[in-house]
C-alpha positions in Angstrom: 2.4 -25.0 -3.8 5.1 -22.6 -4.0 7.6 -22.8 -6.7 10.4 -21.3 -8.3 12.3 -21.8 -12.0 15.9 -21.5 -12.7 17.0 -20.7 -16.0 18.8 -22.8 -18.3 18.4 -25.7 -15.7 17.4 -29.3 -16.4 14.5 -29.3 -13.8 11.8 -27.0 -15.4 10.4 -26.1 -11.7 11.5 -26.6 -8.4 8.6 -26.9 -5.9 9.1 -26.0 -1.9 7.0 -28.4 0.4 7.3 -28.5 4.3 7.8 -31.4 5.9 8.5 -31.9 9.8 8.7 -28.3 10.3 11.3 -28.0 7.3 11.5 -26.8 3.9 12.5 -29.5 1.2 13.2 -28.8 -2.6 11.5 -31.4 -4.8 10.8 -32.0 -8.2 7.3 -33.5 -10.2 8.2 -36.7 -11.8 4.9 -38.9 -13.4 2.5 -36.6 -11.3 4.3 -37.1 -8.1 6.6 -34.7 -6.3 10.1 -36.3 -5.8 13.0 -35.5 -3.5 16.3 -33.9 -5.5 19.2 -35.9 -5.4 22.4 -34.4 -4.3 23.7 -32.6 -7.7 20.2 -31.0 -7.9 20.0 -30.2 -4.7 23.4 -28.4 -4.9 22.3 -26.5 -7.8 19.6 -25.0 -6.4 21.2 -23.9 -3.3 24.0 -22.5 -5.2 21.4 -20.7 -7.3 19.6 -19.6 -4.1 22.9 -18.1 -2.7 23.6 -15.8 -5.2 22.6 -12.2 -4.7 20.0 -12.5 -7.4 17.0 -13.4 -5.6 14.7 -15.9 -7.4 10.6 -15.5 -7.9 8.5 -17.3 -5.8 4.9 -17.5 -6.7 1.9 -20.2 -6.1 0.2 -22.7 -8.7 -3.0 -20.5 -8.5 -1.2 -17.1 -8.8 0.7 -18.6 -12.1 -2.4 -20.3 -13.6 -4.4 -17.3 -13.3 -1.4 -14.8 -15.1 -0.9 -17.6 -17.6 -4.5 -17.6 -18.6 -4.3 -14.0 -19.3 -2.8 -13.8 -22.8 -2.8 -9.9 -22.4 0.1 -10.1 -19.8 2.1 -12.3 -21.3 4.4 -10.2 -22.7 5.4 -8.7 -19.3 7.2 -11.8 -18.3 9.1 -11.3 -14.6 8.8 -7.8 -14.9 5.5 -8.2 -13.8 5.6 -11.7 -11.7 7.7 -9.8 -9.3 4.7 -7.4 -8.4 2.2 -10.4 -8.5 4.3 -12.6 -6.5 4.6 -9.4 -3.7 1.0 -8.7 -4.1 0.1 -12.9 -3.4 2.6 -12.7 -0.4 0.9 -9.3 1.0 -2.9 -9.7 0.4 -4.5 -12.0 3.3 -4.8 -15.3 2.2 -8.9 -15.2 2.8 -8.6 -12.6 0.4 -6.8 -13.9 -2.7 -9.5 -15.1 -4.7 -10.7 -12.1 -6.1 -7.3 -11.2 -7.0 -6.7 -14.8 -9.0 -10.3 -13.8 -10.5 -9.8 -10.5 -11.6 -6.0 -11.3 -12.8 -7.7 -13.6 -15.1 -9.1 -10.4 -17.1 -6.4 -7.7 -16.7 -5.1 -5.6 -19.4 -2.3 -3.2 -18.5 -1.0 -0.6 -20.8 2.3 0.8 -19.7 3.1 3.3 -22.3 6.8 2.7 -22.4 7.2 3.6 -26.0 7.4 7.2 -24.4 11.3 5.9 -23.3 11.9 6.4 -26.7 11.1 10.1 -26.7 13.8 12.6 -26.7 13.6 14.3 -22.9 11.9 17.6 -23.2 11.2 20.3 -20.5 7.4 20.6 -22.1 5.3 18.0 -20.0 1.5 18.2 -19.2 1.2 19.0 -15.3 -2.1 16.4 -15.6 -0.9 13.1 -14.5 -2.9 10.2 -13.6 -2.2 6.8 -13.9 -5.4 4.5 -13.4 -7.1 1.5 -12.8 -10.7 1.5 -14.5 -12.7 -1.1 -12.5 -15.3 -1.7 -15.3 -12.7 -2.7 -17.8 -10.2 -4.3 -15.5 -7.7 -2.4 -17.2 -4.6 -0.4 -15.8 -3.4 2.7 -17.5 0.3 4.1 -17.0 -0.2 7.6 -17.9 2.8 8.6 -20.7 3.1 11.9 -19.1 3.9 10.4 -15.8 6.6 8.4 -17.4 7.8 11.7 -19.1 7.5 13.5 -15.8 10.1 10.8 -14.4 12.4 11.0 -16.7 12.8 14.2 -16.6 13.5 14.9 -13.1 15.2 11.7 -13.1 18.3 13.5 -15.1 18.8 15.7 -12.0 19.2 12.7 -9.6 22.5 10.1 -9.2 20.6 7.3 -10.7 18.3 8.3 -13.0 17.6 4.8 -14.0 16.6 3.8 -10.8 14.7 6.7 -10.0 12.9 6.1 -13.6 12.0 2.7 -12.6 11.3 3.1 -9.4 8.5 5.4 -10.1 7.5 3.8 -13.1 7.0 0.5 -10.6 5.3 2.5 -7.8 2.3 3.9 -10.2 2.3 0.3 -11.5 2.2 -1.8 -8.0 -0.3 1.1 -6.9 -3.0 0.2 -9.7 -2.3 -3.5 -9.0 -3.3 -3.1 -5.7 -6.9 -1.2 -6.6 -7.1 -4.5 -9.3 -6.6 -6.7 -5.9 -9.2 -5.1 -3.8 -11.7 -4.3 -6.6 -15.2 -5.9 -7.5 -17.1 -5.4 -10.2 -21.2 -6.0 -9.9 -22.1 -4.4 -13.5 -24.7 -1.9 -14.3 -21.7 0.8 -12.8 -21.7 -0.8 -9.2 -18.4 -1.8 -8.0 -16.6 -1.5 -4.9 -12.6 -0.3 -5.0 -11.2 -1.0 -1.2 -13.0 1.0 0.9 -15.1 3.1 -2.0 -18.7 1.7 -2.6 -20.9 2.8 -5.6 -23.7 3.2 -5.5 -23.6 4.0 -1.9 -26.5 3.6 0.8 -24.8 5.0 3.1 -22.3 8.2 3.3 -19.7 6.7 5.0 -19.4 3.3 2.5 -18.0 6.1 -0.2 -14.2 6.7 0.9 -11.8 7.2 -2.2 -9.5 9.2 0.3 -9.3 6.3 2.9 -8.9 3.6 0.1 -6.3 6.0 -1.9 -4.3 6.6 1.0 -3.9 3.0 2.4 -3.4 2.4 -1.6 -0.2 4.3 -1.3 1.2 2.9 2.2 0.9 -0.4 0.3 2.7 1.0 -2.5 5.5 2.8 -1.0 6.3 -0.5 1.3 6.7 -2.4 -2.0 9.0 0.4 -3.9 10.0 2.3 -0.8 12.8 4.1 -3.3 10.0 6.0 -5.5 9.3 9.8 -5.2 6.7 9.4 -2.5 6.7 12.9 -1.5 5.1 14.2 -4.5 2.5 12.2 -4.9 -1.3 13.2 -5.2 -2.3 11.2 -2.1 0.6 12.5 0.4 -1.5 13.8 2.9 -4.1 10.9 2.8 -1.0 8.4 3.4 0.2 10.7 6.3 -3.5 10.6 7.8 -3.8 6.3 7.5 -0.4 5.7 8.9 -1.7 8.1 11.8 -4.8 5.5 11.6 -2.6 2.3 11.8 -0.6 3.5 15.0 -3.8 2.9 16.9 -5.7 0.6 15.1 -2.8 -1.9 13.5 -2.7 -2.9 10.2 -4.6 -6.1 10.0 -7.6 -5.1 10.6 -7.5 -2.4 7.8 -5.9 -4.8 5.6 -8.6 -7.4 6.1 -11.2 -4.5 5.1 -9.5 -2.9 2.4 -9.2 -6.5 0.6 -12.5 -8.4 1.8 -14.2 -4.9 0.8 -15.9 -4.8 4.0 -15.6 -0.8 3.9 -15.0 0.9 7.3 -17.4 -0.6 10.1 -14.8 -2.8 11.0 -12.3 -0.3 11.0 -14.8 2.2 13.6 -15.2 -0.7 15.5 -11.6 -0.7 16.7 -11.6 2.6 17.3 -14.5 1.9 19.7 -12.1 0.0 21.9 -11.0 3.5 22.8 -13.9 5.5 22.8 -17.5 3.7 22.6 -19.0 6.5 20.5 -19.4 4.4 17.0 -21.1 7.7 14.8 -18.3 9.5 15.9 -15.9 7.3 14.6 -17.8 7.0 11.3 -17.9 11.1 11.4 -13.8 11.0 11.1 -14.1 8.5 7.9 -16.5 11.1 6.6 -14.5 14.2 7.2 -11.2 12.0 5.4 -13.5 11.8 2.2 -14.7 15.7 2.5 -10.8 16.4 2.7 -9.7 14.4 0.0 -12.3 15.8 -2.7 -11.9 19.6 -1.3 -10.4 22.2 -4.3 -6.8 22.8 -3.6 -7.7 26.7 -3.3 -10.4 25.8 -0.5 -9.5 27.3 2.9 -10.7 24.5 5.1 -9.7 23.6 8.7 -10.8 19.5 8.0 -7.7 18.2 8.1 -6.8 19.6 11.4 -9.7 18.2 12.3 -9.0 14.9 11.3 -5.7 15.1 12.7 -7.0 15.9 16.2 -9.4 13.4 16.3 -6.9 10.7 15.4 -4.7 12.2 17.8 -7.4 11.8 20.2 -7.7 7.8 19.9 -3.5 7.4 19.8 -3.7 9.0 23.1 -6.0 6.5 24.3 -4.4 3.9 22.5 -0.9 4.9 24.8 -2.9 5.3 27.9 -4.1 1.2 27.5 -0.4 0.5 26.6 1.0 2.2 29.9 -1.8 0.7 31.8 -1.0 -3.0 30.4 2.8 -2.4 31.4 4.1 -2.1 27.6 8.0 -1.3 27.6 9.2 2.5 27.8 11.1 2.6 25.3 8.2 0.5 22.7 6.0 3.4 24.0 8.8 6.0 23.2 9.3 4.7 19.7 5.3 4.6 19.2 5.3 8.5 19.4 8.4 9.2 17.5 6.8 7.7 14.8 3.4 9.0 14.8 5.1 12.7 15.4 6.7 11.8 11.7 3.5 11.1 10.3 1.8 14.3 11.3 0.9 17.0 8.8 3.6 20.2 9.0 3.4 23.3 7.6 6.9 22.5 6.2 5.5 19.9 4.6 3.1 21.8 2.8 5.5 24.6 2.2 7.8 21.8 0.6 4.7 20.6 -1.4 3.3 23.8 -2.7 0.3 23.4 -1.1 -2.1 25.9 -0.8 -1.3 26.3 3.0 -4.6 27.9 3.9 -6.9 25.0 3.0 -5.2 23.2 6.1 -5.6 26.1 8.5 -5.1 25.1 12.3 -2.6 22.4 11.9 -0.3 24.1 14.1 -2.9 23.2 17.0 -2.3 19.6 16.3 1.0 20.2 16.7 0.8 21.9 19.8 -1.8 19.0 21.6 0.9 16.4 20.5 4.0 18.3 22.3 1.9 18.1 25.5 1.0 15.1 24.8 4.3 13.5 24.5 5.5 15.6 27.0 3.0 14.2 29.6 3.6 10.8 28.5 7.4 11.0 28.8 6.7 12.3 32.4 4.5 9.7 33.4 7.0 6.9 31.9 10.0 8.3 34.0 7.7 8.1 36.8 7.4 4.6 36.1 11.1 3.9 36.3 11.3 5.0 39.9 
């Protein structure tokens, strides 16, 4: 049952129940849920109407976190993220999240904040989630880098904490989507080890979707510098065709990529080609940054092929013109461009051929707009 707490309020916990399609606030008295009296209800509404939002989380989430002494020191800072995960994860996938939460260990390394700010920051920045030990490690060098960059922003504190929070929620999503089978066997999102088939190993897709989720939670983070920015862009292109729900279910249920590939087969029946697409995403992810390659262009061309088929279906199904145009414009914003790569100081030969993707997209957009114009007549 949902509940929240009000600081220094006579009632320890306010419960929220649904009665006759309305939300009702109650308290627990002698193990029974009782409606609030008029004065209590007035105080609750006053609290909820303030600018400060209260934290809601389920009994199961609360008990799972409370059973873990390792997390007690984080109190409400951590709970706001756990509550977000609890709300985001599909209901049929929550048990694994609760189980992992009971033994989770987190090292935020916030002692770094007491250090003087310096330009001497090590390049290797790598926060991580350790599946075997169920532990999250926020790299102190990440925090040092954020502090350094933050001094050049208009709101250093907001910048700093947005990025620390972004790193934490990213690793929490890894935790929520992971299972440890022991003896080196695990599954994390779309990545299974050991894998029987090559398409079962997909850290690229896993990191890309995890980053999509993290950025949705903390949109103010310095996303553009993220190590998984390219993978995030590819996942966003994929989501424009298959929708977020099938990817969410696959990610948190550890179903791998097969259900997503099956969804793509609604637009092209070649299942092997769909599997190959995901294998290319993994290959591109693992390439050395100095390795020239046109794999990214091939991935984007195939994703665009599926998206074009999806738009064709929408047009045949009489989806509104403005909705189709909005989809196309959104998709365009997710394409990897040479300008993006230059700003990120990427080794651009690795992404040979991406101009062809943009040319093909421009022609596709032109054709669709002409079709939609003729449909108005």
